[in-house]
C-alpha positions in Angstrom: 3.2 22.0 3.3 2.8 23.9 6.7 2.8 21.2 9.6 -0.1 23.0 11.1 -1.9 22.4 8.4 -0.6 18.9 7.1 -1.0 17.0 10.6 -5.2 17.9 10.9 -5.3 16.4 7.3 -3.3 13.3 7.8 -4.8 13.1 11.3 -8.5 12.9 9.8 -7.7 11.0 6.8 -6.8 8.2 9.1 -9.2 8.5 11.4 -11.4 8.4 8.5 -9.6 4.9 6.8 -10.1 3.2 10.3 -13.4 4.1 11.1 -15.1 3.3 8.0 -12.7 0.2 7.7 -11.8 1.3 4.0 -8.1 0.2 4.2 -6.5 -2.6 6.2 -4.8 -1.7 9.2 -1.4 -2.0 7.3 -3.1 -0.3 4.4 -3.9 2.7 6.9 0.2 2.9 8.3 1.4 2.7 4.5 -1.6 5.4 3.6 -0.2 7.2 6.7 3.6 7.3 5.3 2.5 8.0 1.9 0.7 11.5 3.0 3.7 12.4 5.1 6.0 11.9 2.2 3.6 14.0 0.1 3.4 17.2 2.9 7.3 16.8 3.0 6.8 18.9 0.2 6.4 23.0 0.8 3.6 23.3 -1.5 0.0 22.0 -0.3 -0.9 20.7 -3.6 0.8 17.1 -3.7 -1.2 16.2 -0.5 -4.4 17.8 -1.2 -4.4 15.7 -4.6 -3.9 12.5 -2.8 -6.7 13.6 -0.4 -9.4 14.3 -3.0 -8.3 11.3 -5.1 -8.9 9.1 -1.6 -11.8 10.7 -0.6 -13.2 10.7 -4.0 -12.3 6.9 -4.4 -14.1 6.3 -1.1 -17.3 8.0 -2.1 -17.0 6.1 -5.7 -17.0 2.6 -3.9 -19.5 3.4 -1.6 -22.0 4.1 -4.4 -21.6 1.2 -6.3 -21.0 -1.5 -3.5 -24.3 -3.1 -3.0 -24.9 -3.3 -6.8 -21.3 -4.6 -7.4 -21.9 -7.3 -5.0 -25.3 -8.4 -6.6 -23.4 -8.3 -10.0 -19.6 -10.5 -9.2 -18.7 -13.1 -7.2 -15.3 -12.6 -4.6 -13.0 -15.3 -5.3 -13.5 -16.4 -1.3 -17.1 -17.7 -2.2 -18.9 -14.8 -1.5 -20.6 -11.9 -3.4 -18.6 -9.5 -5.2 -17.6 -6.1 -3.8 -14.5 -4.5 -2.2 -13.2 -4.8 1.0 -11.1 -3.3 3.0 -8.1 -2.0 0.5 -4.8 -2.9 1.4 -1.3 -1.2 1.2 -0.5 -3.1 -1.9 -3.4 -1.3 -3.5 -2.6 2.4 -1.8 0.8 2.0 -3.2 -0.7 1.2 -6.3 -2.4 4.2 -7.2 0.2 6.6 -5.2 3.9 5.4 -5.3 4.8 6.7 -8.6 3.2 10.6 -7.4 5.0 10.1 -3.8 8.2 9.6 -5.8 7.7 12.4 -8.0 6.4 15.0 -5.1 9.6 13.8 -2.9 12.0 14.4 -6.1 9.8 17.6 -6.5 10.6 18.4 -2.7 14.1 18.3 -3.4 14.2 20.1 -6.1 13.4 23.3 -4.0 15.6 22.7 -1.4 18.2 22.4 -3.7 17.1 25.9 -4.7 17.2 27.1 -1.2 18.7 30.5 -0.1 21.2 30.4 2.2 19.0 32.0 5.2 15.2 31.7 4.1 15.2 28.0 3.2 13.5 26.5 0.9 12.2 28.7 -2.0 8.7 27.7 -2.3 8.9 28.6 -6.1 6.0 29.4 -8.2 4.4 26.8 -11.3 6.6 29.1 -14.1 5.0 27.1 -17.3 8.4 25.9 -18.2 10.8 28.3 -17.0 12.2 25.6 -14.7 12.5 22.1 -15.0 10.8 21.4 -11.7 7.6 22.3 -13.4 7.9 18.7 -15.5 7.4 17.1 -11.6 4.4 18.8 -11.4 2.9 17.9 -14.3 3.6 14.3 -13.4 2.1 14.2 -10.1 -0.9 16.1 -11.5 -0.9 13.4 -14.4 -0.8 10.3 -11.9 -3.6 11.4 -9.6 -5.5 12.6 -13.0 -5.3 9.1 -14.4 -5.7 6.8 -11.0 -8.9 9.1 -9.9 -10.0 8.6 -13.5 -9.6 4.5 -13.5 -11.1 4.6 -9.9 -14.4 6.3 -10.8 -15.0 4.5 -14.1 -14.1 1.1 -12.9 -16.6 1.4 -9.6 -19.3 3.7 -11.1 -19.1 2.0 -14.5 -20.5 -1.0 -13.3 -23.5 0.7 -12.4 -24.1 1.2 -16.6 -27.7 -0.3 -17.8 -25.7 -1.3 -20.8 -23.6 -4.0 -21.5 -20.2 -3.0 -21.1 -17.7 -4.0 -24.6 -14.2 -5.5 -24.1 -12.3 -2.9 -25.7 -9.3 -5.1 -27.0 -11.8 -7.3 -29.0 -12.0 -5.7 -32.9 -15.5 -6.5 -32.7 -15.8 -5.0 -29.1 -17.8 -8.0 -28.4 -20.2 -7.8 -25.2 -19.0 -9.2 -21.8 -20.3 -9.4 -18.1 -20.2 -6.6 -15.9 -16.7 -6.8 -14.4 -14.6 -7.7 -16.4 -11.5 -6.7 -16.9 -11.1 -4.7 -20.3 -15.0 -4.0 -20.3 -16.0 -0.3 -21.0 -19.0 1.7 -21.1 -20.5 4.9 -22.0 -21.2 5.5 -18.0 -17.8 4.1 -17.3 -15.8 6.5 -19.2 -18.1 9.5 -18.4 -17.3 8.8 -15.1 -13.9 8.5 -15.5 -13.8 11.8 -17.0 -15.6 13.3 -13.8 -12.9 11.7 -11.6 -9.8 13.2 -13.5 -11.9 16.7 -13.6 -11.8 16.6 -9.7 -8.4 16.5 -9.9 -7.4 18.8 -12.5 -9.9 21.4 -11.0 -8.2 21.2 -7.7 -5.0 21.7 -9.3 -5.9 24.8 -10.9 -6.9 26.3 -8.1 -4.0 24.7 -5.9 -1.1 25.9 -8.0 1.0 28.6 -7.1 1.3 30.1 -10.7 4.0 32.2 -11.7 2.6 36.1 -12.5 1.5 35.6 -16.4 0.3 32.1 -16.6 -3.0 31.0 -16.0 -3.9 34.5 -14.7 -7.5 33.9 -16.6 -10.1 31.8 -16.3 -9.3 30.8 -19.7 -6.2 29.7 -19.3 -6.7 27.7 -16.1 -9.9 26.0 -17.6 -7.6 24.8 -20.5 -5.4 23.7 -18.0 -8.4 21.3 -16.3 -9.7 20.2 -19.9 -6.1 19.0 -21.1 -5.6 17.6 -17.6 -9.1 15.7 -17.9 -8.5 14.6 -21.4 -5.0 13.2 -19.9 -6.5 11.4 -16.8 -9.7 10.3 -19.4 -7.0 8.4 -21.4 -5.4 7.3 -18.1 -8.4 4.9 -17.4 -8.7 3.9 -21.0 -5.3 2.7 -21.0 -6.2 1.0 -17.7 -8.6 -0.9 -19.7 -6.9 -1.9 -22.3 -4.0 -3.0 -20.1 -6.6 -5.2 -18.0 -8.0 -6.6 -21.2 -4.7 -7.8 -22.2 -2.9 -9.3 -18.9 -5.5 -9.7 -16.5 -7.3 -12.9 -16.7 -11.1 -12.6 -16.4 -13.1 -15.9 -15.2 -16.6 -16.0 -15.4 -18.8 -18.6 -13.3 -20.7 -20.2 -16.4 -23.5 -21.2 -13.8 -24.2 -17.8 -12.7 -22.5 -15.7 -15.5 -21.1 -13.5 -13.1 -17.3 -12.4 -13.2 -15.1 -14.1 -10.3 -13.2 -11.2 -8.7 -9.7 -11.6 -7.1 -9.5 -10.5 -3.4 -7.1 -7.4 -2.8 -6.4 -7.1 -6.5 -4.6 -10.3 -6.7 -4.2 -12.6 -10.0 -7.6 -14.1 -10.5 -5.8 -17.5 -11.1 -4.4 -17.9 -8.2 -7.9 -17.5 -6.1 -10.5 -19.7 -8.0 -12.9 -21.3 -6.3 -13.3 -24.8 -7.1 -16.9 -25.7 -7.5 -16.3 -29.2 -5.7 -14.7 -27.9 -2.5 -15.2 -30.2 0.6 -16.2 -27.0 2.6 -17.7 -23.6 1.8 -15.2 -20.5 1.2 -12.6 -23.1 -0.2 -9.8 -21.7 -2.5 -7.8 -23.0 -5.2 -4.8 -22.0 -6.7 -2.6 -22.9 -9.5 0.5 -22.8 -6.3 -1.1 -25.4 -4.6 -0.4 -23.7 -1.0 -2.0 -22.8 1.9 -4.1 -19.4 1.7 -3.0 -18.8 5.1 -5.8 -16.2 6.4 -9.0 -18.9 5.9 -7.0 -21.8 6.5 -8.2 -23.6 3.8 -5.5 -26.0 1.8 -5.7 -24.6 -1.9 -5.5 -27.0 -4.8 -4.6 -26.9 -8.5 -6.5 -25.8 -11.2 -6.6 -27.8 -14.5 -3.5 -28.6 -15.9 -4.3 -26.5 -19.1 -4.3 -23.4 -16.1 -1.6 -24.6 -14.3 0.6 -24.6 -17.6 -1.1 -21.9 -19.6 -1.8 -19.5 -17.5 1.2 -19.0 -15.5 3.4 -19.2 -18.8 1.2 -16.3 -20.4 -0.5 -18.3 -22.9 -3.3 -17.1 -24.5 -6.6 -17.9 -22.3 -9.8 -16.8 -23.3 -12.5 -19.5 -23.9 -10.4 -22.0 -21.6 -12.5 -24.0 -18.9 -11.3 -23.4 -15.8 -12.9 -26.1 -12.9 -15.7 -28.5 -13.3 -19.0 -28.8 -11.5 -20.7 -32.3 -9.8 -21.6 -33.0 -12.9 -18.3 -33.0 -14.7 -19.1 -30.1 -16.8 -17.1 -27.3 -17.2 -18.7 -24.4 -14.4 -15.5 -21.7 -14.9 -14.1 -20.4 -18.3 -11.7 -17.5 -18.9 -13.6 -14.6 -20.4 -10.5 -12.5 -21.6 -7.3 -11.8 -21.1 -3.6 -13.4 -20.4 -2.7 -14.1 -16.5 0.3 -12.3 -16.6 -0.5 -9.4 -14.4 -2.5 -8.6 -11.3 -4.9 -5.6 -10.8 -2.1 -3.9 -8.5 0.6 -4.2 -11.4 -1.9 -2.6 -14.1 -2.6 0.5 -11.8 0.9 1.1 -11.5 2.1 0.4 -14.8 -0.7 2.7 -16.2 0.2 5.5 -13.8 3.6 5.4 -14.9 2.8 5.5 -18.5 0.8 8.3 -17.9 3.0 10.3 -15.7 6.2 9.8 -17.6 4.1 10.7 -20.8 2.8 14.0 -19.4 6.3 14.5 -18.5 7.9 14.1 -22.1 5.1 16.1 -23.6 5.6 19.0 -20.9 9.3 18.3 -22.0 9.1 18.8 -25.6 6.9 21.7 -25.2 8.8 23.5 -23.0 12.4 22.4 -24.6 13.4 21.2 -21.2 15.1 18.2 -20.1 14.0 15.9 -16.7 17.8 15.7 -15.9 17.8 19.5 -15.5 16.3 19.0 -12.2 19.3 17.4 -10.7 21.9 19.8 -12.3 
């Protein structure tokens, strides 16, 4: 991407994140490095998709923040709602696209002419193996945008979410991993649509492909559907591999901080000081200085070993009655790992489908 375009975009992204405190300081550094990596691609598409995802995601988070704060609890003992996102959360959504964008940039440079520098090849609908990488980049951002819009705005639904991995689709509290609503799915589709439409506008198209509005419409529809499927896959993975813990007294889901595994940051109801955090590891939190305490023996032995925890009681209140229960899931992955896994599956899956349709191999990129 031309520096006179890329530099102002990256500067604006960093300024927005800093002024709105949407990212932690190190999160801003990683986001800037990620944007620079995208800008190394001769095409403007990767960086603009990153920008569209970031702007859309932060706006969605802002819309639902106050509502979510009333519907969930934070593992730090306060109301729920997102704080500043960390560098891990930045990478969870963008690392797959970053790698693909860098490989795509290398492929363009590898085909350069001796005098003219990198050849900014157009998107040729499968005549070049590098097209597969572009499909993967678009698929990544369509999926993570759908997931972000779905999770951030789905909680606003007036209907109760239903657990997608339950055979009976049982009702679960708002914020439960794997809980889905019609509102969330529609919001996810809109998030994927913003990425799909942007890609259809910005792709440098070779003559003969997507020359008509109908052809571009098919591209937008396909990318939107694929991204929406990504948000549904994320719900399935979250329902299976993330533990959702509910505070029995309030009926609210307890959220892990920074996307961490929830059973490692549980509040113990009988803590001696407000905000004291409990973990199955029994080590200090560092930032709060609170001494972490062990949860129930069941959480120690079962949760960390991946044993099914649905319905398990975790923690006791002052009356010696269970005050926490695991609503669903195994405590195997945190939210960030689920996001990376979903993005990887959707990007590789899209590349695989395009490879089959175009009779190309990804190995041809390196030939």
